[in-house]
Residue frames as qw, qx, qy, qz and C-alpha x, y, z in Angstrom:
[[0.534, 0.477, 0.696, -0.046, 0.83, -13.85, 12.45],
 [0.180, -0.073, 0.467, 0.863, 1.10, -12.68, 8.86],
 [0.310, 0.687, 0.593, -0.283, -1.75, -10.57, 7.58],
 [0.162, 0.073, 0.422, 0.889, -2.46, -8.77, 4.35],
 [0.150, 0.647, 0.618, -0.421, -5.35, -6.35, 4.54],
 [0.233, 0.331, 0.490, 0.772, -6.78, -4.69, 1.42],
 [0.067, 0.690, 0.457, -0.558, -8.73, -1.46, 1.39],
 [0.015, 0.414, -0.294, -0.861, -9.95, 1.12, -1.06],
 [0.066, 0.268, 0.866, 0.418, -12.51, -0.88, -2.97],
 [0.251, 0.447, 0.427, -0.745, -15.99, 0.41, -3.68],
 [0.483, 0.634, 0.599, 0.079, -18.51, 1.43, -6.29],
 [0.115, -0.530, 0.243, 0.804, -17.43, 3.72, -9.11],
 [0.659, 0.654, 0.179, -0.326, -18.82, 4.73, -12.49],
 [0.816, 0.283, 0.284, 0.417, -17.16, 3.63, -15.69],
 [0.392, 0.744, -0.019, 0.541, -14.26, 5.92, -16.52],
 [0.428, -0.856, 0.142, -0.253, -13.58, 6.62, -12.87],
 [0.444, 0.486, -0.657, 0.367, -10.66, 5.77, -10.62],
 [0.794, -0.591, -0.019, -0.142, -9.94, 3.89, -7.43],
 [0.264, 0.624, -0.674, 0.293, -6.77, 3.31, -5.44],
 [0.910, -0.319, -0.253, -0.082, -6.41, 0.02, -3.64],
 [0.039, -0.705, 0.625, -0.332, -4.03, -0.44, -0.74],
 [0.918, -0.159, -0.364, -0.011, -2.73, -3.60, 0.86],
 [0.193, -0.762, 0.498, -0.368, -1.03, -3.33, 4.23],
 [0.818, 0.057, -0.564, 0.100, 1.09, -6.23, 5.36],
 [0.387, -0.699, 0.425, -0.425, 1.90, -7.08, 8.94],
 [0.955, -0.238, 0.158, -0.081, 3.52, -9.87, 10.88],
 [0.767, -0.160, 0.302, 0.544, 6.84, -9.70, 9.09],
 [0.024, 0.693, -0.259, -0.672, 8.86, -7.49, 6.78],
 [0.757, 0.463, 0.460, 0.022, 7.96, -7.87, 3.12],
 [0.094, 0.849, -0.296, -0.427, 10.69, -5.73, 1.61],
 [0.154, -0.392, 0.833, 0.358, 12.25, -8.79, -0.05],
 [0.475, 0.341, 0.806, -0.096, 8.94, -10.16, -1.37],
 [0.043, -0.176, -0.577, -0.797, 7.29, -9.71, -4.72],
 [0.262, 0.392, 0.583, -0.661, 3.92, -8.07, -4.14],
 [0.087, -0.050, -0.656, -0.748, 0.99, -8.09, -6.46],
 [0.528, 0.196, 0.332, -0.757, -2.71, -8.23, -7.20],
 [0.011, 0.179, 0.922, 0.343, -5.11, -10.80, -8.58],
 [0.468, 0.070, 0.161, -0.866, -8.82, -10.45, -9.12],
 [0.075, 0.184, 0.976, 0.091, -11.81, -12.74, -9.35],
 [0.429, -0.016, -0.162, -0.889, -15.08, -11.87, -11.03],
 [0.700, 0.019, 0.512, -0.497, -18.30, -13.79, -10.29],
 [0.905, 0.316, 0.235, -0.161, -18.29, -17.14, -12.03],
 [0.626, 0.693, -0.324, 0.149, -14.71, -16.74, -13.23],
 [0.853, -0.158, -0.235, 0.438, -11.33, -17.97, -12.11],
 [0.350, -0.850, 0.066, 0.388, -8.92, -15.77, -10.22],
 [0.710, 0.572, 0.100, 0.399, -6.66, -13.94, -12.67],
 [0.577, -0.258, -0.048, 0.773, -3.38, -12.09, -12.41],
 [0.141, 0.960, 0.241, -0.015, -3.51, -8.28, -12.55],
 [0.294, 0.842, -0.309, 0.332, -0.09, -6.87, -11.67],
 [0.840, -0.419, -0.138, 0.316, 3.05, -7.48, -9.66],
 [0.125, 0.920, -0.280, 0.243, 6.04, -5.47, -8.47],
 [0.753, 0.175, -0.502, 0.388, 9.50, -6.65, -7.50],
 [0.611, -0.560, -0.381, 0.410, 10.97, -6.24, -4.04],
 [0.390, -0.198, 0.016, 0.899, 12.91, -3.14, -5.09],
 [0.288, 0.750, 0.337, -0.491, 9.99, -1.61, -6.94],
 [0.007, -0.553, 0.498, 0.668, 12.10, -1.43, -10.06],
 [0.077, 0.018, -0.888, -0.453, 10.29, -4.22, -11.89],
 [0.534, 0.249, 0.426, -0.687, 6.60, -4.17, -12.67],
 [0.027, -0.028, -0.892, -0.450, 4.49, -6.47, -14.78],
 [0.484, 0.225, 0.282, -0.797, 0.86, -6.11, -15.86],
 [0.502, 0.362, 0.783, 0.053, -1.82, -8.19, -17.44],
 [0.215, 0.205, 0.507, 0.809, -2.57, -6.96, -20.94],
 [0.131, -0.702, -0.623, -0.320, -6.11, -5.93, -20.03],
 [0.359, -0.864, -0.248, 0.250, -4.89, -3.33, -17.49],
 [0.581, -0.070, 0.162, 0.795, -1.82, -1.95, -19.24],
 [0.123, 0.350, 0.239, 0.898, -1.99, 1.80, -19.52],
 [0.455, -0.634, -0.309, -0.543, -4.82, 2.03, -16.99],
 [0.784, -0.612, -0.102, 0.004, -3.50, 0.50, -13.75],
 [0.340, 0.671, -0.507, 0.421, -0.28, 1.30, -11.90],
 [0.846, -0.434, -0.285, 0.124, 1.23, -0.79, -9.12],
 [0.198, 0.698, -0.425, 0.541, 3.60, 0.69, -6.56],
 [0.777, -0.401, -0.451, 0.180, 4.94, -0.14, -3.14],
 [0.114, -0.810, 0.337, -0.467, 6.25, 1.54, -0.02],
 [0.724, 0.025, -0.646, 0.240, 8.56, -0.85, 1.79],
 [0.071, 0.234, -0.527, 0.814, 8.82, 1.46, 4.80],
 [0.569, -0.085, 0.232, -0.784, 5.07, 1.05, 5.24],
 [0.257, -0.003, 0.966, 0.002, 4.91, -2.61, 4.16],
 [0.494, 0.569, 0.427, -0.499, 2.21, -1.55, 1.71],
 [0.266, 0.064, 0.703, 0.657, 1.45, -2.15, -1.95],
 [0.344, 0.523, 0.227, -0.746, -0.91, 0.02, -3.99],
 [0.349, 0.298, 0.753, 0.472, -2.91, -0.38, -7.15],
 [0.202, 0.469, 0.051, -0.858, -4.00, 2.83, -8.84],
 [0.359, 0.364, 0.823, 0.247, -6.84, 2.00, -11.20],
 [0.180, 0.458, -0.052, -0.869, -7.88, 4.56, -13.80],
 [0.481, 0.231, -0.490, -0.690, -10.34, 4.49, -16.69],
 [0.348, -0.021, 0.897, -0.272, -12.25, 1.73, -14.98],
 [0.456, 0.034, -0.609, -0.648, -14.56, -0.44, -17.04],
 [0.810, -0.229, 0.100, -0.531, -17.55, -2.56, -16.00],
 [0.919, 0.152, -0.363, 0.030, -15.48, -5.65, -16.81],
 [0.273, 0.457, -0.618, 0.578, -13.05, -4.63, -14.06],
 [0.672, -0.447, 0.145, -0.572, -15.74, -5.53, -11.53],
 [0.790, 0.065, -0.592, 0.146, -14.28, -8.19, -9.25],
 [0.680, -0.727, 0.062, 0.069, -12.90, -8.94, -5.83],
 [0.469, 0.726, -0.410, 0.290, -9.28, -7.80, -5.81],
 [0.876, -0.461, -0.018, 0.141, -6.75, -9.77, -3.77],
 [0.145, 0.845, -0.505, 0.097, -3.23, -8.74, -2.89],
 [0.980, -0.124, -0.085, 0.134, -0.48, -11.27, -2.40],
 [0.128, -0.839, 0.529, 0.007, 3.09, -11.48, -1.21],
 [0.988, 0.146, -0.028, 0.041, 5.47, -14.07, -2.57],
 [0.277, -0.768, 0.553, 0.163, 9.03, -15.05, -1.78],
 [0.507, 0.396, -0.726, -0.242, 8.98, -18.11, -3.98],
 [0.330, 0.002, -0.918, 0.222, 8.87, -20.44, -1.02],
 [0.015, -0.450, -0.705, 0.548, 6.12, -18.69, 0.90],
 [0.070, -0.374, -0.468, -0.798, 2.94, -17.06, -0.38],
 [0.010, 0.398, 0.640, -0.657, 0.43, -14.95, 1.50],
 [0.020, -0.479, -0.602, -0.639, -2.98, -13.63, 0.44],
 [0.200, -0.014, 0.318, -0.927, -5.31, -10.94, 1.63],
 [0.326, 0.355, 0.812, -0.329, -9.04, -11.42, 2.13],
 [0.234, 0.425, 0.647, 0.588, -10.00, -9.31, -0.87],
 [0.108, 0.471, 0.260, -0.836, -11.77, -6.03, -1.52],
 [0.455, 0.579, 0.670, 0.091, -14.77, -5.59, -3.81],
 [0.020, -0.341, 0.260, 0.903, -14.54, -3.27, -6.78],
 [0.400, 0.578, 0.711, -0.012, -17.75, -2.60, -8.67],
 [0.072, -0.237, 0.313, 0.917, -17.80, -0.49, -11.82],
 [0.436, 0.590, 0.600, -0.318, -21.20, 0.63, -13.05],
 [0.387, 0.246, 0.558, 0.692, -21.90, 1.42, -16.68]]
């Protein structure tokens, strides 16, 4: 059974940092693109960042460029999202995903709340 489990969310003050982790199990994800979306209350889920299977290619939404960094450890089947200079508008449930093009998997989400 494939599972993606996020952790690392929480409450932080504006300007602070959090590091999200997403551990995958049930298969090897070394050939998958891994990434993060988020969904704020009353809004649609939006793309945040993704990283290629090799880790050599990363792509970010404009609103997180320069603040967030995505990375992965294929030996641990884990993807990370380092979030710095957090803003209240970053408050959302953050979801990790794994995609091979033909198969997509999602985690259950982790809440990030940034207070002003």
